[in-house]
N, C-alpha and C positions, 0 to 999 in steps of 0.2 A: 334945120335939124336933119342929120343924116339917117336915112332909113334904108333898109335892104331886105333881101329875102335869102333864106338858106336853100341850097339845092336839095337838102333833105326833105323838103316839103313834097317833092315830086317822086320820092322813092316808091317803087323800085325801078323807076326810069334810070337808064344809064347816066352816070354822073355828067359826062360830057354833053349828053342830050338835055339833061336838066339845066345845065349852065346856058346852053344855046337857047332853050325855051325861054328862060328868064331874060336873056339878051334880046330876044325877039319882042318881048313885052315892053322893052325900054327900061328894064331894071339896070341901074348903074352900080349898085353896091351889093356884093354877095358874100355869103359864107359858104364854103365848099365842104361837103361831107364826103370823104373818101370811103369807098365801099368794098374794096378788095385789095389784096396784096399787090396785084399788078398796077394798081393806081398810085402806088407809092414809089414811082420810078421817074427818072428824068424825062423819059419819052412821054409819059402821060402828062407830066407838068407842062411839057412843050405843047401838047395838044390843047390843054385847058388855056394856056396863055394865048394860043392862036385864036381861040373863041373869044376870050376876054378882050383881046385887042381889037378884034373885028367889030365888037359891039361897044367899045369904049367903056368897058366895065372895070371895076376895082374889086379884087378879092381881099378881104380884110382879115379873115380867120379861116382855119382849117380844122376839121374835126375828124380824127382817125376813126375808122370803123371798128377798131379793136376795143372800144370802151366796154363791150359786153364781157370781155375776158380779163379786164384789168385786175379784178379781185384775185384771180388765180395766177395771172402772168406777172404783173408788176408788184402786187401787194400780197403775194402768197408767202408761205413760210420757207419755200425752197429757194435759197439764195442764187443758185446758178440759173434757175429759170428766170429770175428777175433780171440778171445780167443779160441774158439772151433777149428778153423782151425790151430792155432798155436800148439795145442795139437796133431793134426794129423801130423804136420811137425816134432814134437819131435820123433814120431814113425819112420818117414823117416830118421831122423838123426841117430837113434839107428840102423836101418838096414844098413845105410851107414857105420857105425863103425863096425858092424858085418862082413861086406864084406871087411874090412880093407881098405876101400877107405877113403879119407880125404876131399873130396869136395862134397857139395850138391848145386845144381844149381837152381836159382830162375829166372823166367821171369819177374815177377812183374806186374805193373799196365798198362793196355792198355790206349790209349789216351782218351777213353770214361770214364775213372775213374775220380772221383771228389775229392778224398782225397787230402788235401793240401800236398805239397811236404815235408814240415818239418815233418808232421805226418807220411808220408810214410817212411822217413828216421828213425824216431823213432821206428816204427814197425819193420823195417828191422834190426835195432840194436838189438831188442828183439830176432829175429830169430838167429842172429849171436851169442848172448849169449847162447841161447839154444843149438846151434850146438857145441859151445866150450865145453860144459859139456860132449860131446861124442868124443872130439878130431876132430871135423868136421868143416871145414871152409865153411861158407855159402857165396856163391858168386853170384853176379848179372851178368846176361848175357845180352849183347846188342841184342835186338829183335825188328824187324820191327813191326810197329804198336803199340809199347809200348813207354813209356817215356824213357826207357833205350836205345832206339835207338839213342838218342841225346847225343853228347859229352857234351853239356852244362849242361844237366840234370845230367849226370854222374859226372861231375866236382863238381856240387853242392852236390851230394851225397857223394863224396870223402871228401869234406870240412866238412860235417856233421859227417861222420863216422871215419874220420882220418885213422889211420893205419889198422883199421878193414875192410876198403873198399877193396874188391877183385873182380876182373872182369874175367868172362869167355868170351873171345873174339871169336865171330863167324864171319868168313869172309863173308859168303853168306848173313848174316843178315845186315852187314854193306853195302854191295852192294845193297841189296834190299831197304835199307833206304836212298840211294842216297849219301853215304859217300865213300870217297876214303879209301879202307881198309888199305893201307900202312900208310896214315896219321893218321888214327884211331889208329893203332897199335903203331905208334910213340908217340902219345899223352898219351897213357895209358900203355906203356910198363913196367913201374915200378909196375903196379897194376895187371897185367894179370897173372893168375895162371893156366889157361888152354886155349887151342886154338882149336876151331872147324874149320877144314879146308875142303875146297871143291874147285873146279875149276870153271871157268866161261868164257864166251865169249860174243860177241855182241848179240847172240840169247838167251842165257840161263845164269841165275845167279847162277845156281847150277849144276855142272857136276862132275863126278869122277876125282880126281887128275890125270893129264896127258892127259885129253881130251879137255882142253881149253887153255887159254892164261895167266892164273894167274902166276905171277913171285914168286914162292915159295922161291927162293934164296934171293930175296929182303926182304921178310918177315923175313926169318931166320936171315939176317944181322941186321935187326932192333932189334930183340929179343936177339941176341947174344951180342949186345952192353950193355945189362944189365944182362948178364949171366943167361938168362931164363933157368930154370931147369924143367919146366913142360913138359907135353906131347902135341903132335900135334895129335888130334883125328879126323879121317875121319867121318864126319856126313853128310849124304845125305838123301834125301827123296826117298822112294822106287820107285817112278815113274821116278827118274833121272838116273837109270841104269837098265840094263837088267838082266843077270844072276848074281847070287851072287859071282861068280868067278871074276867079274870085281872089286870087293872090294879088293881082294887079288892082282890083277894086279895093282891097284892104290897104294897099300901099297909097292909093289916091286918098282914101279916107284919112289915113294918118297924116299925110301931107297937108290936108285941109284944116287940121286942128290948130 
């Protein structure tokens, strides 16, 4: 079963240093979180590729840093601002392709956003078409505080987008949004292309795998029922673990299941 770790776990370490640190740990599969405009360039992609190749790693997905602004930039009411933002995301898709990754992740519109849902789906479809030109699948992530946290919203999005609808399922985000993560996975198992995993217990909704009570085998069983072929990527916040070696310990724990 393919497991990996996101460079975002080590934020605010520089992205290239995060990737190198994971490489030194022996991690072979990664998701890269780009953290600045200068990181959406061919030169930076070349730098990451040199690190990736040195350690024999594979980058499978890229997460643009601009998710914090998507409500305003991509899904706001000002059409020209959307077009300008869409041009920036084209650059992100180009870099994703340069890194030989095939998924780019979008958080989408926060609950404060006023764009009608049908317009949201229309704009997302435009991003999907832009990504296709570079061999990149543009996927919606379920995120707390966003419309995408709701299965009802995601089902409407799926109806609108059809087979182009792809979901990055994040366990901790489902828990934070008050949804049962196993039921969430069961409902969208045919649409999930990447899974962000973490552990949890009654005190914390985000812990390193192996430190809580989450039933990973139950999740695997759900996904195996549809022959899920994507990766399980450890994605934690830096405050949720101590030394970086805990990431490797979590990876070993998952591999032992």
